[in-house]
C-alpha beads as a LAMMPS data file, in Angstrom:
LAMMPS data file: protein, C-alpha beads

391 atoms
390 bonds

1 atom types
1 bond types

-500.0 500.0 xlo xhi
-500.0 500.0 ylo yhi
-500.0 500.0 zlo zhi

Masses

1 110.0

Atoms # bond

1 1 1 -351.163 165.019 118.800
2 1 1 -348.492 167.681 118.385
3 1 1 -346.190 168.239 121.302
4 1 1 -343.551 170.833 122.068
5 1 1 -340.490 168.888 120.890
6 1 1 -337.995 170.966 122.830
7 1 1 -339.717 170.967 126.203
8 1 1 -340.658 167.295 125.899
9 1 1 -337.088 166.253 125.225
10 1 1 -336.044 163.090 127.043
11 1 1 -333.001 160.848 126.788
12 1 1 -330.773 161.122 123.709
13 1 1 -328.134 162.899 125.799
14 1 1 -325.230 161.359 123.913
15 1 1 -326.686 162.461 120.569
16 1 1 -327.360 165.969 121.863
17 1 1 -323.841 166.210 123.277
18 1 1 -322.380 165.174 119.915
19 1 1 -324.357 167.928 118.192
20 1 1 -323.177 170.471 120.752
21 1 1 -319.543 169.485 120.203
22 1 1 -319.871 169.687 116.428
23 1 1 -321.485 173.137 116.635
24 1 1 -318.839 174.402 119.059
25 1 1 -316.089 172.970 116.851
26 1 1 -317.207 175.191 113.984
27 1 1 -315.650 178.202 115.760
28 1 1 -312.337 176.355 115.981
29 1 1 -312.296 175.630 112.263
30 1 1 -313.449 172.012 112.659
31 1 1 -316.475 171.051 110.592
32 1 1 -318.163 167.665 110.813
33 1 1 -321.569 167.481 109.133
34 1 1 -324.144 165.164 110.708
35 1 1 -327.041 163.045 109.454
36 1 1 -329.667 161.998 112.013
37 1 1 -331.529 158.997 110.609
38 1 1 -334.500 157.305 112.254
39 1 1 -338.129 156.365 111.797
40 1 1 -340.802 159.031 111.741
41 1 1 -341.860 160.440 115.157
42 1 1 -338.997 158.631 116.933
43 1 1 -337.579 161.909 118.261
44 1 1 -335.196 163.453 115.699
45 1 1 -336.961 166.814 115.729
46 1 1 -336.997 166.914 119.529
47 1 1 -333.212 166.558 119.507
48 1 1 -332.616 169.484 117.162
49 1 1 -335.313 171.519 118.937
50 1 1 -333.459 171.015 122.215
51 1 1 -330.218 172.050 120.556
52 1 1 -331.905 175.255 119.413
53 1 1 -333.381 175.918 122.857
54 1 1 -330.049 175.576 124.630
55 1 1 -327.874 177.358 122.077
56 1 1 -326.600 180.729 123.297
57 1 1 -323.469 181.525 121.271
58 1 1 -324.153 184.704 119.210
59 1 1 -321.219 183.898 116.921
60 1 1 -323.045 180.840 115.538
61 1 1 -326.527 181.098 114.054
62 1 1 -328.530 177.850 113.990
63 1 1 -331.271 177.813 111.352
64 1 1 -333.942 175.112 111.366
65 1 1 -335.651 174.423 108.017
66 1 1 -338.619 172.059 107.784
67 1 1 -338.628 170.530 104.297
68 1 1 -341.949 168.686 104.587
69 1 1 -343.561 171.239 102.252
70 1 1 -343.175 170.566 98.537
71 1 1 -343.267 174.315 97.822
72 1 1 -339.829 175.645 96.859
73 1 1 -340.884 179.214 97.640
74 1 1 -341.702 178.141 101.201
75 1 1 -338.214 176.641 101.558
76 1 1 -336.603 179.828 100.229
77 1 1 -338.566 182.086 102.583
78 1 1 -337.790 179.854 105.549
79 1 1 -334.079 180.209 104.917
80 1 1 -333.981 183.956 104.243
81 1 1 -336.324 184.927 107.070
82 1 1 -334.641 182.600 109.539
83 1 1 -331.183 183.926 108.664
84 1 1 -332.145 187.576 109.257
85 1 1 -334.298 186.710 112.275
86 1 1 -331.443 184.924 114.047
87 1 1 -328.972 187.639 113.083
88 1 1 -331.150 190.288 114.770
89 1 1 -331.600 188.093 117.830
90 1 1 -327.848 187.591 118.096
91 1 1 -327.466 191.375 118.289
92 1 1 -330.374 191.767 120.749
93 1 1 -332.279 193.842 118.192
94 1 1 -336.019 193.907 117.572
95 1 1 -337.192 191.039 115.384
96 1 1 -339.776 191.338 112.601
97 1 1 -341.914 188.639 110.999
98 1 1 -342.174 190.063 107.482
99 1 1 -339.171 189.544 105.165
100 1 1 -339.265 193.104 103.824
101 1 1 -339.263 194.521 107.342
102 1 1 -336.420 192.165 108.273
103 1 1 -334.425 193.478 105.322
104 1 1 -335.066 197.074 106.416
105 1 1 -333.930 196.270 109.973
106 1 1 -330.765 194.474 108.829
107 1 1 -329.635 196.590 105.896
108 1 1 -327.346 198.939 107.836
109 1 1 -325.614 195.992 109.559
110 1 1 -325.338 193.424 106.737
111 1 1 -325.974 195.258 103.458
112 1 1 -324.403 192.578 101.251
113 1 1 -326.465 189.811 102.857
114 1 1 -329.650 191.837 102.449
115 1 1 -328.780 192.600 98.808
116 1 1 -328.217 188.877 98.188
117 1 1 -331.575 188.041 99.783
118 1 1 -333.319 190.623 97.617
119 1 1 -331.675 189.022 94.586
120 1 1 -333.019 185.661 95.773
121 1 1 -336.504 187.159 95.966
122 1 1 -336.176 188.558 92.448
123 1 1 -335.056 185.205 91.048
124 1 1 -337.880 183.469 92.921
125 1 1 -340.481 185.863 91.502
126 1 1 -339.239 185.097 87.978
127 1 1 -339.393 181.355 88.594
128 1 1 -335.628 180.942 88.245
129 1 1 -335.389 178.176 90.811
130 1 1 -331.900 176.969 89.916
131 1 1 -330.450 180.464 90.239
132 1 1 -332.447 181.058 93.417
133 1 1 -331.343 177.774 95.011
134 1 1 -327.682 178.412 94.303
135 1 1 -327.944 181.907 95.775
136 1 1 -329.729 180.584 98.863
137 1 1 -326.943 178.128 99.612
138 1 1 -324.419 180.929 99.255
139 1 1 -326.019 183.164 101.908
140 1 1 -324.061 181.718 104.885
141 1 1 -320.768 182.634 103.163
142 1 1 -321.897 186.204 102.545
143 1 1 -323.075 186.631 106.130
144 1 1 -319.805 185.247 107.498
145 1 1 -317.788 187.657 105.352
146 1 1 -319.737 190.571 106.851
147 1 1 -320.081 189.481 110.475
148 1 1 -317.711 186.551 111.136
149 1 1 -320.790 184.637 112.303
150 1 1 -320.927 180.982 111.280
151 1 1 -324.163 179.257 110.304
152 1 1 -325.557 175.827 111.147
153 1 1 -328.214 174.724 108.647
154 1 1 -330.586 172.043 109.928
155 1 1 -332.427 170.458 107.001
156 1 1 -335.250 168.394 108.493
157 1 1 -336.280 165.576 106.104
158 1 1 -333.561 166.662 103.667
159 1 1 -334.464 164.004 101.103
160 1 1 -337.456 166.206 100.215
161 1 1 -335.109 168.566 98.390
162 1 1 -335.684 166.164 95.485
163 1 1 -339.313 167.370 95.339
164 1 1 -338.292 170.889 94.328
165 1 1 -338.150 171.990 90.709
166 1 1 -334.366 172.348 90.831
167 1 1 -332.115 170.341 88.484
168 1 1 -329.220 168.520 90.170
169 1 1 -330.437 169.678 93.573
170 1 1 -328.102 167.410 95.545
171 1 1 -325.132 167.986 93.250
172 1 1 -325.396 171.736 93.892
173 1 1 -325.728 171.101 97.626
174 1 1 -322.641 168.904 97.465
175 1 1 -320.590 171.564 95.717
176 1 1 -321.529 174.094 98.387
177 1 1 -320.789 171.774 101.284
178 1 1 -317.369 170.993 99.859
179 1 1 -316.339 174.661 99.841
180 1 1 -318.157 176.152 102.830
181 1 1 -315.808 176.142 105.803
182 1 1 -318.062 178.210 108.055
183 1 1 -321.375 176.463 107.509
184 1 1 -322.242 173.198 109.238
185 1 1 -325.012 170.967 107.902
186 1 1 -327.215 168.814 110.119
187 1 1 -329.651 166.769 108.047
188 1 1 -332.407 164.474 109.263
189 1 1 -334.459 161.841 107.489
190 1 1 -337.214 159.397 108.372
191 1 1 -336.401 157.425 105.219
192 1 1 -333.102 155.869 106.180
193 1 1 -332.478 153.773 103.074
194 1 1 -333.256 156.702 100.782
195 1 1 -331.093 159.041 102.862
196 1 1 -328.131 156.660 102.829
197 1 1 -328.465 156.328 99.058
198 1 1 -328.379 160.110 98.665
199 1 1 -325.343 160.386 100.927
200 1 1 -323.460 157.556 99.250
201 1 1 -324.399 158.240 95.627
202 1 1 -325.648 161.781 95.047
203 1 1 -323.333 163.250 97.657
204 1 1 -320.684 160.588 97.162
205 1 1 -317.707 162.912 97.604
206 1 1 -319.119 163.933 100.957
207 1 1 -320.106 160.549 102.330
208 1 1 -317.094 160.407 104.605
209 1 1 -317.781 163.948 105.743
210 1 1 -321.220 163.114 107.165
211 1 1 -321.306 161.487 110.569
212 1 1 -324.379 159.237 110.469
213 1 1 -326.127 158.950 113.837
214 1 1 -329.035 156.476 114.042
215 1 1 -331.938 157.651 116.208
216 1 1 -333.732 154.515 117.353
217 1 1 -336.560 153.641 119.732
218 1 1 -335.762 153.648 123.442
219 1 1 -334.265 150.611 125.098
220 1 1 -335.908 148.968 128.102
221 1 1 -334.242 151.229 130.668
222 1 1 -334.952 154.527 128.900
223 1 1 -338.544 153.487 128.192
224 1 1 -339.194 152.800 131.862
225 1 1 -337.498 156.035 132.900
226 1 1 -339.735 157.928 130.476
227 1 1 -342.779 156.311 132.105
228 1 1 -341.483 157.234 135.550
229 1 1 -341.141 160.823 134.387
230 1 1 -344.790 160.863 133.330
231 1 1 -345.971 158.990 136.402
232 1 1 -344.470 161.248 139.067
233 1 1 -346.884 160.911 141.988
234 1 1 -348.743 157.969 140.434
235 1 1 -347.754 154.369 141.127
236 1 1 -347.395 151.798 138.369
237 1 1 -346.244 148.225 138.880
238 1 1 -343.286 146.634 137.120
239 1 1 -345.516 144.152 135.271
240 1 1 -347.475 146.969 133.650
241 1 1 -344.292 148.870 132.836
242 1 1 -342.816 145.800 131.186
243 1 1 -345.975 145.244 129.200
244 1 1 -346.058 148.853 127.973
245 1 1 -342.412 148.762 126.896
246 1 1 -343.115 145.631 124.874
247 1 1 -346.490 146.854 123.592
248 1 1 -345.123 150.183 122.329
249 1 1 -341.838 148.741 121.103
250 1 1 -340.068 151.485 123.058
251 1 1 -341.438 154.170 120.726
252 1 1 -341.312 157.445 122.700
253 1 1 -344.374 158.993 121.052
254 1 1 -346.563 156.003 121.910
255 1 1 -345.252 155.879 125.478
256 1 1 -345.998 159.585 125.913
257 1 1 -349.543 159.312 124.582
258 1 1 -350.467 156.158 126.498
259 1 1 -349.064 157.500 129.767
260 1 1 -350.978 160.760 129.360
261 1 1 -354.194 158.824 128.738
262 1 1 -353.666 156.608 131.795
263 1 1 -352.949 159.605 134.032
264 1 1 -356.143 161.270 132.803
265 1 1 -358.166 158.109 133.486
266 1 1 -356.590 157.671 136.935
267 1 1 -357.549 161.245 137.755
268 1 1 -361.147 160.713 136.633
269 1 1 -361.365 157.524 138.704
270 1 1 -359.515 159.109 141.649
271 1 1 -356.888 156.393 141.626
272 1 1 -353.293 156.888 142.793
273 1 1 -352.039 153.726 141.096
274 1 1 -352.285 152.492 137.527
275 1 1 -354.036 149.118 137.526
276 1 1 -354.651 146.724 134.630
277 1 1 -358.243 147.968 134.003
278 1 1 -356.917 151.517 133.517
279 1 1 -354.346 150.281 130.995
280 1 1 -357.050 148.310 129.179
281 1 1 -359.385 151.300 129.057
282 1 1 -356.572 153.575 127.917
283 1 1 -355.699 151.298 125.012
284 1 1 -359.401 150.982 124.155
285 1 1 -359.716 154.773 124.040
286 1 1 -356.581 155.359 122.012
287 1 1 -356.564 152.424 119.593
288 1 1 -360.004 150.871 119.297
289 1 1 -362.010 154.099 119.329
290 1 1 -362.009 155.353 115.711
291 1 1 -361.397 158.876 117.029
292 1 1 -358.699 157.815 119.463
293 1 1 -355.404 159.659 119.105
294 1 1 -353.378 156.628 118.072
295 1 1 -356.129 155.244 115.850
296 1 1 -356.300 158.540 113.977
297 1 1 -352.505 158.632 113.797
298 1 1 -352.424 155.238 112.106
299 1 1 -355.363 156.077 109.836
300 1 1 -353.466 159.120 108.593
301 1 1 -350.348 156.997 108.186
302 1 1 -352.269 154.595 105.923
303 1 1 -353.773 157.516 104.007
304 1 1 -350.361 159.112 103.454
305 1 1 -348.815 155.784 102.508
306 1 1 -351.479 155.061 99.925
307 1 1 -351.694 158.577 98.495
308 1 1 -351.623 158.196 94.722
309 1 1 -351.429 154.425 95.083
310 1 1 -353.953 151.615 95.265
311 1 1 -355.005 151.759 98.918
312 1 1 -356.900 148.460 98.887
313 1 1 -354.038 146.291 97.581
314 1 1 -351.428 147.846 99.894
315 1 1 -353.722 147.581 102.887
316 1 1 -354.445 143.954 102.024
317 1 1 -350.721 143.167 102.039
318 1 1 -350.303 144.853 105.431
319 1 1 -353.251 142.927 106.864
320 1 1 -351.821 139.629 105.583
321 1 1 -348.401 140.484 107.043
322 1 1 -349.941 141.333 110.407
323 1 1 -351.736 138.004 110.325
324 1 1 -348.520 136.003 110.040
325 1 1 -347.944 135.667 106.296
326 1 1 -344.316 136.734 105.930
327 1 1 -343.158 135.220 102.620
328 1 1 -344.065 136.550 99.172
329 1 1 -345.520 133.198 97.934
330 1 1 -347.682 132.893 101.076
331 1 1 -348.884 136.457 100.612
332 1 1 -349.745 135.796 96.972
333 1 1 -351.714 132.678 97.910
334 1 1 -353.528 134.500 100.725
335 1 1 -354.475 137.448 98.506
336 1 1 -355.165 135.438 95.361
337 1 1 -352.880 137.514 93.142
338 1 1 -349.731 136.905 91.099
339 1 1 -346.356 136.768 92.898
340 1 1 -345.129 139.643 90.698
341 1 1 -348.022 141.817 91.927
342 1 1 -347.234 140.971 95.537
343 1 1 -343.559 141.777 94.999
344 1 1 -344.434 145.136 93.482
345 1 1 -346.478 146.051 96.556
346 1 1 -343.839 144.754 98.930
347 1 1 -341.273 146.929 97.156
348 1 1 -343.474 149.990 97.664
349 1 1 -343.772 149.221 101.375
350 1 1 -340.029 148.630 101.611
351 1 1 -339.355 151.939 99.874
352 1 1 -341.599 153.744 102.355
353 1 1 -339.852 151.814 105.157
354 1 1 -343.136 150.511 106.561
355 1 1 -341.804 146.963 106.350
356 1 1 -338.361 145.394 106.497
357 1 1 -336.916 142.284 104.903
358 1 1 -334.877 139.612 106.628
359 1 1 -333.860 136.942 104.147
360 1 1 -337.108 135.845 102.474
361 1 1 -339.258 137.123 105.336
362 1 1 -341.073 140.465 105.449
363 1 1 -342.154 142.156 108.679
364 1 1 -343.988 145.343 109.649
365 1 1 -341.374 147.455 111.428
366 1 1 -343.633 149.302 113.895
367 1 1 -344.973 146.829 116.473
368 1 1 -347.933 148.951 117.604
369 1 1 -348.858 149.792 114.024
370 1 1 -348.887 146.070 113.281
371 1 1 -351.149 145.487 116.287
372 1 1 -353.560 148.201 115.095
373 1 1 -353.690 146.747 111.578
374 1 1 -354.336 143.252 112.906
375 1 1 -356.957 144.000 115.531
376 1 1 -358.489 147.340 114.551
377 1 1 -358.052 148.221 110.881
378 1 1 -358.724 144.708 109.594
379 1 1 -361.580 144.091 112.014
380 1 1 -359.784 141.018 113.282
381 1 1 -360.646 139.018 116.372
382 1 1 -360.329 141.502 119.187
383 1 1 -358.307 140.725 122.302
384 1 1 -360.372 141.219 125.420
385 1 1 -359.644 142.714 128.806
386 1 1 -356.375 141.889 130.536
387 1 1 -355.761 138.751 128.465
388 1 1 -353.895 140.657 125.771
389 1 1 -351.715 142.293 128.433
390 1 1 -350.699 138.947 129.884
391 1 1 -350.005 137.624 126.390

Bonds

1 1 1 2
2 1 2 3
3 1 3 4
4 1 4 5
5 1 5 6
6 1 6 7
7 1 7 8
8 1 8 9
9 1 9 10
10 1 10 11
11 1 11 12
12 1 12 13
13 1 13 14
14 1 14 15
15 1 15 16
16 1 16 17
17 1 17 18
18 1 18 19
19 1 19 20
20 1 20 21
21 1 21 22
22 1 22 23
23 1 23 24
24 1 24 25
25 1 25 26
26 1 26 27
27 1 27 28
28 1 28 29
29 1 29 30
30 1 30 31
31 1 31 32
32 1 32 33
33 1 33 34
34 1 34 35
35 1 35 36
36 1 36 37
37 1 37 38
38 1 38 39
39 1 39 40
40 1 40 41
41 1 41 42
42 1 42 43
43 1 43 44
44 1 44 45
45 1 45 46
46 1 46 47
47 1 47 48
48 1 48 49
49 1 49 50
50 1 50 51
51 1 51 52
52 1 52 53
53 1 53 54
54 1 54 55
55 1 55 56
56 1 56 57
57 1 57 58
58 1 58 59
59 1 59 60
60 1 60 61
61 1 61 62
62 1 62 63
63 1 63 64
64 1 64 65
65 1 65 66
66 1 66 67
67 1 67 68
68 1 68 69
69 1 69 70
70 1 70 71
71 1 71 72
72 1 72 73
73 1 73 74
74 1 74 75
75 1 75 76
76 1 76 77
77 1 77 78
78 1 78 79
79 1 79 80
80 1 80 81
81 1 81 82
82 1 82 83
83 1 83 84
84 1 84 85
85 1 85 86
86 1 86 87
87 1 87 88
88 1 88 89
89 1 89 90
90 1 90 91
91 1 91 92
92 1 92 93
93 1 93 94
94 1 94 95
95 1 95 96
96 1 96 97
97 1 97 98
98 1 98 99
99 1 99 100
100 1 100 101
101 1 101 102
102 1 102 103
103 1 103 104
104 1 104 105
105 1 105 106
106 1 106 107
107 1 107 108
108 1 108 109
109 1 109 110
110 1 110 111
111 1 111 112
112 1 112 113
113 1 113 114
114 1 114 115
115 1 115 116
116 1 116 117
117 1 117 118
118 1 118 119
119 1 119 120
120 1 120 121
121 1 121 122
122 1 122 123
123 1 123 124
124 1 124 125
125 1 125 126
126 1 126 127
127 1 127 128
128 1 128 129
129 1 129 130
130 1 130 131
131 1 131 132
132 1 132 133
133 1 133 134
134 1 134 135
135 1 135 136
136 1 136 137
137 1 137 138
138 1 138 139
139 1 139 140
140 1 140 141
141 1 141 142
142 1 142 143
143 1 143 144
144 1 144 145
145 1 145 146
146 1 146 147
147 1 147 148
148 1 148 149
149 1 149 150
150 1 150 151
151 1 151 152
152 1 152 153
153 1 153 154
154 1 154 155
155 1 155 156
156 1 156 157
157 1 157 158
158 1 158 159
159 1 159 160
160 1 160 161
161 1 161 162
162 1 162 163
163 1 163 164
164 1 164 165
165 1 165 166
166 1 166 167
167 1 167 168
168 1 168 169
169 1 169 170
170 1 170 171
171 1 171 172
172 1 172 173
173 1 173 174
174 1 174 175
175 1 175 176
176 1 176 177
177 1 177 178
178 1 178 179
179 1 179 180
180 1 180 181
181 1 181 182
182 1 182 183
183 1 183 184
184 1 184 185
185 1 185 186
186 1 186 187
187 1 187 188
188 1 188 189
189 1 189 190
190 1 190 191
191 1 191 192
192 1 192 193
193 1 193 194
194 1 194 195
195 1 195 196
196 1 196 197
197 1 197 198
198 1 198 199
199 1 199 200
200 1 200 201
201 1 201 202
202 1 202 203
203 1 203 204
204 1 204 205
205 1 205 206
206 1 206 207
207 1 207 208
208 1 208 209
209 1 209 210
210 1 210 211
211 1 211 212
212 1 212 213
213 1 213 214
214 1 214 215
215 1 215 216
216 1 216 217
217 1 217 218
218 1 218 219
219 1 219 220
220 1 220 221
221 1 221 222
222 1 222 223
223 1 223 224
224 1 224 225
225 1 225 226
226 1 226 227
227 1 227 228
228 1 228 229
229 1 229 230
230 1 230 231
231 1 231 232
232 1 232 233
233 1 233 234
234 1 234 235
235 1 235 236
236 1 236 237
237 1 237 238
238 1 238 239
239 1 239 240
240 1 240 241
241 1 241 242
242 1 242 243
243 1 243 244
244 1 244 245
245 1 245 246
246 1 246 247
247 1 247 248
248 1 248 249
249 1 249 250
250 1 250 251
251 1 251 252
252 1 252 253
253 1 253 254
254 1 254 255
255 1 255 256
256 1 256 257
257 1 257 258
258 1 258 259
259 1 259 260
260 1 260 261
261 1 261 262
262 1 262 263
263 1 263 264
264 1 264 265
265 1 265 266
266 1 266 267
267 1 267 268
268 1 268 269
269 1 269 270
270 1 270 271
271 1 271 272
272 1 272 273
273 1 273 274
274 1 274 275
275 1 275 276
276 1 276 277
277 1 277 278
278 1 278 279
279 1 279 280
280 1 280 281
281 1 281 282
282 1 282 283
283 1 283 284
284 1 284 285
285 1 285 286
286 1 286 287
287 1 287 288
288 1 288 289
289 1 289 290
290 1 290 291
291 1 291 292
292 1 292 293
293 1 293 294
294 1 294 295
295 1 295 296
296 1 296 297
297 1 297 298
298 1 298 299
299 1 299 300
300 1 300 301
301 1 301 302
302 1 302 303
303 1 303 304
304 1 304 305
305 1 305 306
306 1 306 307
307 1 307 308
308 1 308 309
309 1 309 310
310 1 310 311
311 1 311 312
312 1 312 313
313 1 313 314
314 1 314 315
315 1 315 316
316 1 316 317
317 1 317 318
318 1 318 319
319 1 319 320
320 1 320 321
321 1 321 322
322 1 322 323
323 1 323 324
324 1 324 325
325 1 325 326
326 1 326 327
327 1 327 328
328 1 328 329
329 1 329 330
330 1 330 331
331 1 331 332
332 1 332 333
333 1 333 334
334 1 334 335
335 1 335 336
336 1 336 337
337 1 337 338
338 1 338 339
339 1 339 340
340 1 340 341
341 1 341 342
342 1 342 343
343 1 343 344
344 1 344 345
345 1 345 346
346 1 346 347
347 1 347 348
348 1 348 349
349 1 349 350
350 1 350 351
351 1 351 352
352 1 352 353
353 1 353 354
354 1 354 355
355 1 355 356
356 1 356 357
357 1 357 358
358 1 358 359
359 1 359 360
360 1 360 361
361 1 361 362
362 1 362 363
363 1 363 364
364 1 364 365
365 1 365 366
366 1 366 367
367 1 367 368
368 1 368 369
369 1 369 370
370 1 370 371
371 1 371 372
372 1 372 373
373 1 373 374
374 1 374 375
375 1 375 376
376 1 376 377
377 1 377 378
378 1 378 379
379 1 379 380
380 1 380 381
381 1 381 382
382 1 382 383
383 1 383 384
384 1 384 385
385 1 385 386
386 1 386 387
387 1 387 388
388 1 388 389
389 1 389 390
390 1 390 391
């Protein structure tokens, strides 16, 4: 289900333009760090990937670091290799993949930066993660002193820094951000509540220095334009478009996948227009088939959510929520467990931002995920044919 996030970029022009301005401002001595916050797979990575694709200024190096891995050594190597890789590219020099070869290629141009990276490697080999982390964050300053090249560090899912065996990981990051005038930070997070807590508490001195940009699902207009982009040469009526916007909740990933499936089916059936039966069959293939792309996506989501937790109890709460039980007492009665047990599970789901709370009511945030839980995962009464479209 992976897609090229840069080439599949759509919409988000205002967000992208803000990032461009902030990056360009770094050369003028203006630094405004940014936090992109939004649900998983809503398009944050595609925005930063597009920024990377379009960036051409050799005086500013943009480094993208994926923090999904819990391995600190992986994080360290990403940063050091990416820094030297982008430096060589900025000088139109041959690029290597191996860190040692990168150091050899760069030593005559940036000897102090290379020496600092070798010191990072030595600290890493000895398991001195605190020393290594501090040295890693100092690399942009050393490079700037040697080359006058500024650095933009993109930390994708930055809250995962907490998973590394580094004491006071955010406090050290905060100290660096406060003093680094030639390094811009762009952080992203799919866990918005957790990210805001980190920014407001653990990076409290910097809260005003981070411009928070929410990345949300598409509105009605953008959703339909995304469909039109997919459907070039294939007709699709307004009723079907409206249904798909509502059905997907404007989530770009779901729109992309469903449109691709419908185009494939239309091609197989030699149809030049998307009719209701094609939509029905597409949803059947993607959601109701256990090996369908979206069905597998949601299965993995449940598996990840329940990793190290009691899958049955959490799943039972989600099924009850999808069935219309939205208050904690109603959930407890439905599941036959104590209110305190229900609240504990609701808190876990809130923490993972699978559900949201409005007053005393709890709701599953992702509309299509809720549909899958209700009609597929739980084995509930299955909507048939076009009836569920008209509903």
